[in-house]
C-alpha positions as CSV (number, residue, x, y, z in Angstrom):
1,M,-8.3,-17.8,-8.2
2,H,-6.8,-15.2,-5.9
3,R,-8.4,-14.8,-2.4
4,Q,-8.8,-11.3,-1.0
5,P,-7.2,-11.0,2.5
6,R,-9.5,-10.9,5.5
7,R,-7.4,-8.2,7.1
8,Y,-10.3,-6.4,8.6
9,A,-12.3,-9.5,9.4
10,R,-10.3,-10.1,12.6
11,R,-9.3,-7.5,15.0
12,P,-6.5,-7.7,17.6
13,V,-7.3,-9.9,20.6
14,E,-8.3,-8.0,23.8
15,P,-5.3,-7.3,26.1
16,I,-4.4,-9.8,28.7
17,V,-3.6,-8.1,32.1
18,I,-1.8,-10.1,34.7
19,Q,-1.5,-8.7,38.3
20,T,-0.3,-10.9,41.1
21,G,-1.3,-8.6,44.0
22,E,-2.6,-5.2,45.0
23,D,0.9,-3.6,45.0
24,A,2.4,-5.6,42.2
25,P,2.9,-3.9,38.9
26,S,0.7,-5.2,36.1
27,L,1.9,-7.0,33.0
28,T,-0.2,-6.4,29.9
29,I,0.1,-8.4,26.7
30,T,-1.8,-7.3,23.6
31,M,-1.7,-9.5,20.5
32,L,-1.7,-7.5,17.2
33,G,-1.5,-10.6,15.1
34,A,-1.2,-14.4,15.4
35,G,-3.5,-14.4,18.4
36,Q,-5.7,-16.9,16.7
37,E,-3.9,-17.8,13.5
38,V,-0.5,-18.8,12.0
39,G,1.7,-16.0,10.7
40,R,1.3,-12.2,11.2
41,S,2.9,-12.6,14.7
42,C,3.1,-9.4,16.8
43,C,2.5,-8.7,20.4
44,V,3.0,-5.7,22.7
45,I,4.2,-6.2,26.2
46,E,3.7,-3.4,28.8
47,H,5.3,-3.6,32.2
48,R,6.4,-0.9,34.7
49,G,5.8,1.9,32.2
50,K,7.8,0.3,29.4
51,K,6.3,-0.9,26.1
52,I,8.0,-3.6,24.0
53,V,6.9,-4.8,20.5
54,C,7.8,-8.4,20.0
55,D,8.1,-9.6,16.4
56,A,6.1,-8.3,13.4
57,G,5.7,-11.2,11.0
58,L,3.8,-11.7,7.8
59,H,0.8,-13.9,7.1
60,P,1.9,-16.4,4.4
61,S,-1.5,-16.6,2.7
62,Y,-2.2,-12.9,2.2
63,P,-0.6,-10.5,-0.2
64,G,0.4,-6.9,0.4
65,L,-0.8,-5.0,3.4
66,G,-3.2,-7.8,4.3
67,A,-0.2,-9.9,5.4
68,L,0.9,-7.4,8.1
69,P,-0.1,-7.6,11.8
70,F,-2.5,-4.9,13.0
71,I,0.4,-2.5,13.6
72,D,-1.8,0.5,12.8
73,E,-3.4,-0.1,16.2
74,L,-0.2,1.0,17.9
75,D,1.2,4.4,18.7
76,W,4.8,3.8,17.7
77,S,6.0,7.0,19.5
78,T,5.3,5.2,22.8
79,V,7.4,2.1,22.0
80,D,10.6,1.7,24.1
81,A,12.0,-1.4,22.3
82,I,11.5,-3.9,19.5
83,L,12.3,-7.5,20.2
84,V,12.9,-9.9,17.3
85,T,12.7,-13.5,18.4
86,Q,12.2,-15.5,15.2
87,Y,14.5,-16.1,12.3
88,V,17.4,-14.2,13.7
89,D,19.7,-16.5,11.6
90,R,18.2,-15.1,8.4
91,I,18.7,-11.4,9.2
92,V,22.2,-11.6,10.6
93,P,25.0,-11.7,7.9
C-alpha cells in the first residue's frame, strides 16, 4: 500500500529571530523542512541583509514533490548563497 505524502499537512516552522541588543543586527532562521521531522532538511539564514539557503534534502518516505522541502515559500531571486553541509563526499568526484 502506497501512502500519499503529507506535504501540505505541515507548513514551515515560524522564523526564529535572535537579537542580542538594541543596536545589534538580528539573525533570522527559517526552517523550510526538517524543523520537526527527519529528512527534507532546508533552512534560510538571514543576517545583515544577506540570505543563505542551507541544504535542500529529500524526505526518504515520500515520493516525488512531496519529498522536497517547502522551497516554494522562498523567493529565490533574493538568495545570496546556497550552503551544502551534508553528503559533500557524495557530490564531489
